[in-house]
LOTORKOL-182123 format. One line per 10 residues: their letters; for each residue x, y, z of N, C-alpha, C, O. Coordinates in steps of 0.1 Angstrom, whole numbers. Each point is the difference from the previous one (the first is absolute). Layout:
% LOTORKOL-182123
A = X:Y:Z:X:Y:Z:X:Y:Z:X:Y:Z; ...;
END
This chain:
% LOTORKOL-182123
MEQQQQHQHS = 8:-12:0:-8:12:0:9:13:0:-3:9:-7; 13:-10:16:9:12:1:8:2:-13:1:11:-5; 3:-22:-2:7:1:-12:-9:5:-11:5:8:-9; -17:-12:9:-10:5:-10:-2:15:1:-1:7:-10; 0:-2:23:-2:14:2:13:8:-4:-2:11:-6; 13:-17:8:13:7:-4:0:1:-15:5:10:-6; -9:-21:-1:0:0:-14:-9:10:-6:3:7:-10; -15:-6:16:-10:10:-5:5:14:3:-2:9:-8; 9:-7:19:5:13:3:11:4:-10:0:12:-5; 9:-21:2:11:3:-10:-6:2:-13:5:8:-8;
KRKRKPVFVF = -16:-15:4:-6:2:-13:-7:13:-1:1:7:-11; -7:-2:22:-6:13:0:11:11:-2:-3:11:-6; 15:-13:12:10:11:0:9:-1:-13:7:9:-2; -9:-19:-6:8:-2:-12:-3:12:-10:-12:2:-3; 22:4:-2:-2:11:-9:-4:-5:-14:5:-10:-4; -14:17:-3:-3:-4:-13:12:2:-10:8:9:2; -8:-18:-11:11:0:-10:-6:5:-14:-9:-6:-4; 15:16:-1:-5:6:-13:10:-5:-11:9:7:-4; -13:-18:-2:9:-6:-10:1:7:-13:9:-2:-8; -19:11:6:0:8:-13:4:15:3:-2:8:-9;
GNYKNYYGYR = 7:-5:21:3:14:4:-13:8:2:0:12:0; -11:-19:2:-13:7:2:-2:4:14:-10:-3:7; 19:11:-2:-1:5:14:-12:8:3:-4:8:-9; -2:-9:20:-12:7:3:3:15:2:-8:8:-4; 19:-5:11:3:14:3:13:4:-8:9:6:6; -9:-9:-19:12:2:-8:5:14:0:12:3:2; -22:7:-3:4:14:-1:5:5:13:7:11:1; -11:-17:10:6:3:13:14:-3:1:8:7:7; -4:-19:-13:14:-4:0:8:9:-10:11:4:3; -18:0:-14:7:7:-11:3:14:3:11:5:-3;
IGQDLQEDPR = -20:2:10:1:14:2:2:3:15:-7:-5:8; 17:14:-5:3:3:14:-12:8:6:-7:6:-7; 6:-7:20:-11:7:6:1:15:-1:-11:7:2; 23:-2:-4:1:15:-2:-3:5:-14:0:12:-2; -3:-22:-7:-4:4:-13:-15:-1:-3:-7:-8:6; 2:17:-14:-14:1:-2:-4:-5:-14:-12:-1:-3; 22:-3:-5:-4:-6:-13:12:-9:-5:11:2:5; -14:-10:-14:11:-9:-6:10:8:-7:-4:7:-10; 17:-8:13:10:8:-7:1:-2:-15:4:8:-8; -9:-20:3:0:-3:-14:-8:10:-8:2:2:-12;
LNVFKKELFE = -13:3:18:-8:10:-7:7:12:-4:-4:7:-10; 15:-4:17:8:12:-4:10:-2:-12:4:10:-6; -2:-23:3:9:-2:-12:-8:-5:-12:5:1:-11; -17:-5:13:-9:-3:-12:-2:13:-8:-3:10:5; 3:-12:-18:-2:12:-9:-15:0:-4:-6:-10:-3; 1:22:2:-14:2:-3:-4:-7:-14:-10:-5:-1; 20:7:-8:-3:-5:-14:-2:-15:-1:-5:-5:-10; 10:-2:20:-2:-15:1:-14:-4:3:-4:-11:-4; -4:20:10:-13:-4:5:-11:9:-5:-12:-5:-1; 14:18:-1:-11:9:-3:-7:-4:-13:5:-1:-11;
DKECLDIGCN = -18:-1:13:-9:-4:-11:4:-13:-6:-3:-3:-12; 9:-6:19:5:-13:-5:-9:-11:7:-5:1:10; 4:-12:-18:-6:-12:6:12:-9:6:9:-3:-7; -11:1:20:11:-6:8:-4:-13:7:-12:-3:2; 22:-5:0:-2:-13:7:11:-1:11:12:3:-2; -16:-6:15:9:-1:11:0:-15:4:-10:-5:6; 21:-2:-9:1:-14:4:5:-2:14:10:5:3; -17:-12:5:3:-2:14:-2:12:8:8:5:7; -21:0:-8:-3:13:6:-2:0:15:-1:10:7; 1:-22:-1:-1:-2:15:-13:7:4:-11:-3:-5;
SGIITILIAK = 11:12:15:-12:7:5:-4:12:-8:-9:7:4; 16:-4:-15:-5:9:-10:3:15:3:-4:9:-7; 12:-6:18:2:14:3:8:7:-11:-5:11:-4; 16:-16:0:7:7:-10:-7:1:-14:1:9:-7; -9:-19:4:-8:0:-12:-10:12:1:-1:7:-10; -5:-5:21:-10:11:1:7:13:0:-5:9:-6; 17:-8:13:7:13:0:5:4:-14:1:12:-3; 3:-22:-5:5:3:-13:-12:5:-8:1:10:-8; -13:-16:9:-12:5:-7:-3:14:4:-3:9:-8; 4:-6:21:-4:14:5:10:10:-4:-3:11:-5;
KFRCRSILGI = 16:-14:6:10:10:-3:3:2:-14:2:12:-5; -3:-22:-4:4:1:-14:-12:-1:-9:2:2:-13; -14:-4:18:-12:0:-9:1:-10:-11:-1:3:-12; 2:-16:16:-1:-10:-10:-14:0:-7:-10:4:6; 10:-9:-18:-13:-2:-6:-7:-12:7:-12:0:3; 20:-10:0:-4:-11:8:12:-7:6:11:0:-6; -13:-7:17:10:-9:6:-6:-11:7:-9:1:8; 14:-13:-12:-5:-13:5:11:-6:9:11:-1:-4; -14:-1:17:9:-7:9:-4:-15:1:-11:-3:3; 21:-5:-4:-3:-15:1:9:-5:11:12:4:1;
DIDSDRIEDA = -16:-14:6:8:-7:10:-5:-14:1:-12:-3:-2; 21:-6:6:-3:-14:1:-9:-3:12:-7:-10:1; 8:19:9:-7:-3:13:-14:8:0:0:12:-1; -10:-20:2:-14:6:0:-2:9:13:-7:10:-1; 14:-13:12:-1:9:12:6:13:-3:-5:10:5; 16:-9:-12:6:13:-3:-8:8:-10:-1:12:1; -6:-19:-10:-9:7:-9:-12:5:8:-5:11:-3; 0:-18:13:-10:5:9:5:13:7:-8:9:2; 20:-10:3:6:12:6:1:12:-9:-3:11:3; 7:-14:-16:1:10:-10:-13:7:-3:-1:13:-1;
NWHLKKFERA = -10:-21:0:-13:6:-2:-5:8:12:-7:11:-2; 11:-15:14:-3:8:12:7:13:0:-6:11:3; 19:-11:-7:8:12:-1:-6:10:-11:0:12:2; -4:-18:-13:-6:8:-10:-12:8:5:-2:12:-3; -7:-19:10:-12:6:5:4:11:10:-6:11:1; 16:-14:7:5:10:10:5:12:-6:-3:12:4; 12:-13:-15:5:11:-7:-11:8:-7:0:13:0; -10:-20:-5:-11:7:-7:-8:8:10:-4:12:-3; 1:-17:14:-7:7:11:8:12:4:-6:11:2; 19:-12:1:8:11:4:1:11:-10:-1:11:3;
GKTHAKASKL = 1:-15:-16:1:9:-11:-13:9:-1:0:12:-2; -12:-19:4:-12:8:0:-1:9:12:-6:11:-1; 11:-15:12:0:8:12:8:13:-1:-5:11:3; 17:-12:-8:8:12:-2:-5:8:-11:2:12:0; -8:-18:-10:-6:8:-11:-11:9:5:-2:12:-4; -7:-18:13:-11:8:6:5:11:8:-5:11:0; 16:-14:8:6:10:9:6:11:-8:-1:12:4; 7:-15:-16:5:10:-9:-11:9:-5:2:13:-1; -13:-19:-4:-11:8:-5:-6:9:11:-4:12:-3; 3:-17:15:-5:7:11:9:12:4:-5:11:3;
EVSRSANGSE = 18:-13:-4:9:11:2:-2:11:-10:0:12:3; -1:-15:-16:-2:9:-10:-13:8:2:-1:12:-2; -10:-19:6:-13:6:2:1:10:11:-5:11:-1; 11:-15:12:1:9:12:9:12:-3:-4:11:4; 14:-13:-12:9:12:-3:-8:9:-9:2:13:1; -10:-18:-10:-8:9:-9:-10:8:8:-3:12:-4; -2:-18:14:-10:7:9:6:9:10:-7:8:6; 20:-9:-5:7:9:9:-2:-4:15:3:8:9; -8:-20:-7:-4:-3:14:12:-5:8:1:3:12; 9:-9:-19:12:-5:7:12:1:-10:-2:-3:-12;
QSVAASPNEE = 13:8:17:11:2:-9:9:-13:-1:6:-3:-10; -6:-4:21:8:-12:0:-8:-11:7:0:-1:12; -7:-7:-20:-9:-10:6:7:-14:3:-1:-6:11; 9:2:-21:6:-13:1:14:-1:-6:3:10:-8; 4:-20:10:13:-2:-6:-3:-3:-15:-11:-3:-4; 21:4:-4:-1:-3:-15:-3:-14:-1:3:-9:8; -9:5:-20:-3:-14:-2:12:-9:1:0:-11:5; 12:16:-10:12:-9:1:4:-2:15:4:-11:3; -6:21:5:3:-2:14:-9:-9:7:4:-8:8; -17:8:-12:-10:-9:6:3:-14:-4:-3:-10:8;
MMEISRDCPS = 9:8:-20:2:-14:-5:15:-4:3:4:-10:-5; 3:17:14:14:-3:2:2:-14:4:10:-6:-4; -19:0:13:3:-13:4:-2:-11:-11:6:-11:2; -13:15:-12:-2:-10:-11:11:2:-11:7:-10:-3; -5:22:-2:11:2:-9:3:15:-1:-9:8:-4; 21:-4:6:4:14:1:-2:7:-13:-4:11:-1; 8:-18:-10:1:7:-13:-11:-3:-10:1:5:-12; -11:-13:16:-10:-3:-10:-8:12:-4:-3:9:9; -2:-8:-21:-8:12:-4:-13:1:8:-5:-10:4; 1:22:-2:-12:2:9:-13:2:-8:-10:1:6;
TETNLFHMVS = 10:-1:-19:-12:1:-8:-8:-13:2:5:-11:1; -18:13:-2:-9:-12:2:1:-10:-11:-1:3:-12; 2:-16:16:2:-11:-9:-8:-12:5:1:-3:12; -8:-4:-21:-6:-12:4:10:-12:-2:2:-4:-11; 3:0:22:11:-11:-1:-6:-13:-6:7:-8:-6; -20:6:9:-6:-13:-5:0:0:-15:-1:-11:-6; 2:22:-1:0:0:-15:14:-3:-5:2:-4:-11; 8:6:20:14:-3:-5:6:-13:5:8:-6:-7; -11:3:20:7:-11:7:-9:-12:1:-12:1:4; 18:-13:-6:-8:-12:3:11:-11:4:12:1:-3;
FQQENFVQSR = -17:-11:10:8:-11:5:-6:-13:-3:-12:-2:0; 21:-8:-2:-5:-14:-2:10:-10:5:12:2:-2; -16:-13:7:9:-11:4:4:-8:-13:-8:-4:-8; 21:2:7:5:-7:-12:14:-4:3:9:7:5; -6:-20:-10:14:-5:0:5:4:-14:-3:-8:-10; 11:18:9:4:5:-13:8:-10:-8:-2:-1:-13; 10:-6:19:9:-10:-7:-9:-11:-7:3:-5:-11; -13:1:18:-8:-12:-4:-13:4:-7:-7:-9:-6; 3:21:6:-13:4:-6:2:2:-15:11:2:-5; -23:-2:-2:0:3:-14:-5:15:-2:-11:3:4;
CPPEKKYDTI = 19:5:-11:-4:13:-2:-7:2:-13:4:-6:-10; -15:13:9:-7:2:-12:9:6:-11:6:10:3; -5:-15:-15:10:5:-9:-3:14:-5:9:7:-4; -22:-3:5:-3:14:-4:3:10:10:0:12:-3; 3:-16:16:3:10:10:14:5:0:9:-8:0; -7:21:-1:13:6:0:1:11:10:-9:7:4; 22:-4:0:2:10:10:12:10:-5:8:-4:-8; -9:16:13:11:10:-3:12:-2:10:11:2:-4; -15:-5:17:10:-1:10:-3:-11:9:-12:-2:5; 22:-6:-2:-2:-12:9:11:2:11:12:1:-2;
LCLSVTKWIH = -17:-2:15:8:1:12:3:-14:5:-9:-9:1; 21:6:3:4:-12:6:10:3:12:12:0:-2; -18:4:13:8:6:11:2:-10:11:-9:-4:7; 22:0:-5:4:-10:10:-9:-12:0:-5:-5:10; 4:-1:-22:-8:-12:-3:9:-11:-6:-3:-12:2; 13:15:-9:8:-10:-8:5:-11:9:0:-11:-4; 5:15:16:6:-10:9:-11:-11:3:4:-12:0; -16:16:3:-10:-10:5:-4:-9:-12:-3:-12:2; 2:18:-14:-3:-8:-12:11:-10:-2:-2:-11:-4; 14:16:5:12:-7:-3:1:-12:10:3:-11:-4;
LNWGDDGLIT = -5:14:17:2:-11:10:-11:-11:-1:2:-11:2; -14:16:-6:-11:-10:-1:-2:-7:-13:-5:-11:0; 10:17:-11:-1:-6:-13:13:-2:-8:0:-3:-12; 11:7:18:13:-2:-6:3:9:-11:-8:9:-3; 18:-12:-5:4:7:-12:-11:0:-10:-2:11:-7; -5:-22:5:-11:0:-9:-11:10:3:-5:6:-9; 2:-5:22:-10:9:4:4:15:-2:-8:8:-4; 21:-5:6:5:13:-3:-1:4:-15:-4:11:-3; 8:-21:-5:-1:3:-15:-14:1:-4:-3:8:-9; -6:-16:15:-14:2:-3:-5:14:4:-7:6:-8;
LFSKIWRLLR = 11:-2:19:-4:14:5:4:10:-10:-8:8:-4; 21:-8:0:5:10:-9:-6:-1:-14:-3:10:-6; 1:-22:1:-6:-2:-13:-15:5:0:-4:6:-10; -3:-9:20:-14:4:1:-1:16:1:-9:6:-7; 18:0:14:0:14:1:2:6:-14:-6:10:-4; 16:-15:-3:3:4:-13:-12:0:-9:-3:9:-8; -4:-21:8:-12:-1:-9:-11:9:4:-8:4:-9; 7:-1:22:-11:9:4:2:15:-2:-9:8:0; 22:-5:-3:3:14:-2:-2:5:-14:3:-8:-10; -9:19:8:-1:6:-13:13:4:-5:9:2:8;
PGGVLVLEPQ = -7:0:-22:13:6:-5:2:13:7:-9:9:1; 21:-7:4:4:12:7:-3:0:15:2:9:7; -8:-20:-3:-4:-2:14:12:-2:9:11:-2:-5; -13:3:18:12:-1:9:-3:-10:12:-12:-1:4; 22:-6:0:0:-8:12:8:7:11:12:4:-2; -18:-1:13:7:6:12:3:-12:9:-9:-5:6; 22:2:-5:4:-12:7:8:4:13:10:8:-1; -13:-14:12:8:2:12:4:-14:5:-8:-7:8; 19:1:-13:4:-13:4:7:-1:14:7:10:4; -10:-20:3:7:-2:13:14:-6:-2:2:-7:-10;
PWKSYENNRL = 8:11:18:13:-5:-2:1:-15:4:-9:-5:7; 20:-2:-11:2:-14:3:1:-3:15:-5:-10:4; 10:20:3:1:-2:15:-14:-2:6:-2:-7:9; -8:14:-15:-14:-1:5:-5:-14:-3:-8:-6:8; 12:0:-19:-4:-14:-3:5:-9:11:-7:-9:5; 20:11:-1:6:-9:11:-8:1:13:-2:-10:7; -3:22:-4:-7:2:12:-14:-7:0:-5:-4:11; -1:1:-22:-13:-5:-1:-1:-14:-7:-11:-5:-2; 22:-1:0:0:-13:-8:-6:-11:8:-4:-10:-7; 3:11:20:-6:-12:7:-14:2:5:-5:-7:9;
VSETTATNYR = -2:16:-16:-15:2:5:-8:-12:-4:-11:-2:5; 15:-6:-15:-7:-13:-4:10:-9:-6:11:3:-4; -15:-16:2:8:-10:-6:2:4:-15:11:-2:-5; -21:8:-1:1:4:-14:10:11:-2:9:-1:-9; -9:11:18:9:11:-2:15:-5:3:9:5:-7; -8:-14:16:14:-5:4:5:-8:-12:12:2:-4; -20:-10:-3:4:-8:-11:3:10:-12:11:-2:-7; -20:11:4:3:9:-11:12:9:2:7:3:-10; -5:1:22:12:9:3:13:-7:-4:9:7:-6; -8:-20:8:12:-7:-3:2:-2:-15:12:-2:-5;
SILFRPAKFQ = -22:4:-3:1:-3:-14:-1:13:-9:1:-1:-12; -2:13:19:-1:12:-8:13:4:-7:11:0:6; -12:2:-19:12:5:-8:-1:15:-3:11:6:-1; -23:-1:-1:-1:14:-4:-1:9:13:-11:3:4; 22:1:1:0:8:12:-4:15:-4:1:3:-12; -5:5:21:-5:14:-3:10:8:-8:-4:8:-8; 17:-11:9:10:8:-7:-1:-2:-15:4:8:-8; -11:-19:4:-2:-4:-14:-13:5:-6:-2:-2:-12; -7:8:20:-13:3:-4:1:10:-12:-8:-1:-10; 16:11:11:1:10:-11:4:-6:-13:-6:3:-11;
EILLDKIGFR = 15:-12:11:5:-7:-12:-11:-9:-6:-2:0:-12; -6:-6:21:-11:-9:-5:-11:8:-6:-4:-3:-11; 1:14:17:-11:9:-5:3:7:-13:-8:2:-8; 21:2:7:4:7:-12:3:-10:-11:-4:3:-12; 12:-13:15:5:-8:-11:-9:-12:-4:0:-4:-11; -7:-1:21:-9:-12:-3:-14:3:-1:-7:-5:-9; 2:14:18:-15:3:-1:-2:11:-11:-11:-1:-7; 20:11:6:-2:9:-12:-2:14:4:-3:8:-9; 4:-4:21:-1:15:3:11:8:-6:11:-5:-1; -14:17:-3:9:8:-8:11:6:9:12:1:-4;
KVEDITSHLS = -16:4:15:10:7:9:-5:0:14:-12:-3:3; 21:6:7:-4:1:14:5:13:6:11:5:-4; -18:0:13:3:12:7:0:-2:15:-10:-6:5; 20:10:2:1:-2:14:-5:13:7:7:10:-2; -18:-10:9:-5:12:6:2:0:15:-7:7:8; 16:-15:-3:2:-2:14:7:12:7:-1:2:12; 8:6:-20:10:9:6:-6:10:10:7:3:10; -19:1:-11:-6:9:9:-8:-6:11:-7:6:8; 7:-20:-7:-8:-7:10:7:1:13:11:-3:2; -19:8:8:5:0:14:-12:-1:9:-11:2:-3;
GSKAGFNRPI = 15:-7:15:-11:-1:10:-5:-14:3:-8:-2:9; 12:-8:-18:-4:-13:2:7:-6:12:11:3:3; -18:-12:4:6:-7:12:11:-9:-5:1:-4:-11; 8:1:21:11:-9:-3:-5:-13:-6:-10:-6:5; 17:2:-16:-4:-13:-7:-10:3:-11:-3:-9:-8; -2:21:6:-9:3:-11:6:11:-10:-7:5:-8; 20:-3:9:6:9:-9:4:-7:-13:11:-4:-2; -21:1:-6:1:-8:-12:0:8:-13:-6:11:0; 13:-16:-10:-1:8:-13:-14:0:-6:-7:-10:2; 4:20:-8:-13:1:-8:4:3:-14:6:10:-4;
LVFHK = -9:-19:-5:4:0:-14:-13:1:-9:-10:-6:2; 12:14:-12:-11:2:-10:4:-6:-13:10:6:-6; -16:-16:1:3:-7:-12:-10:5:-11:-12:-1:2; 17:5:-13:-9:5:-11:-1:-10:-11:10:-5:-5; -22:2:1:-3:-9:-11:2:7:-13:-2:-7:-11;
END
């Protein structure tokens, strides 16, 4: 009886293992508590997203997907993730952002109305200040996020993409390691090849690959990852060569130089590959 209770106690205390990198509080790990937005938003260029149809592979809880839509005015952006729980989180965040946007838009209109009537000179903080906790630099004009942003559960490596569907920009941020560890070199090449096929001519892949050291740290999360880790030939240092010489991208641009503020372990290169 005592052994059974001990077993149940240890079972309750056992931490969940996220074999696909599908951490529940990923953005809490990623962004320091003293920061109010993801530092990657400061290095992304507007022309990569503005009025573009975008795909975010491995969107986790959808926060950066939503912030990209808000800041850069995508025509549309679809976030996909292998974990249905993270997609549920993403849809919850989308509703939260949309409610907050409507609230500060109403406050802004009220401020204008009161100023026009001369009743109060300074009623409220500016919309950007009111939205500081969500995103410091996102535009303050009213936008219906539900028209731009959507999320769906999908295993990108194993799913079939409609041949007629094309995108202008595809994001793959800190995802390659988990695909590589779970599906090996074949899975990595499938990822890159499918991205290529889904991009329109002139489209771009925004890639943030994890370093090999990160693979070492996570190789034992499952038997599959441990086995695949031992057989990987295409290490991250070879990704540029593979994407340019084998997949067919024309050129690559490193936009990492101005990236600052990421927590230790998250200072990763951000590369833009042009089709």
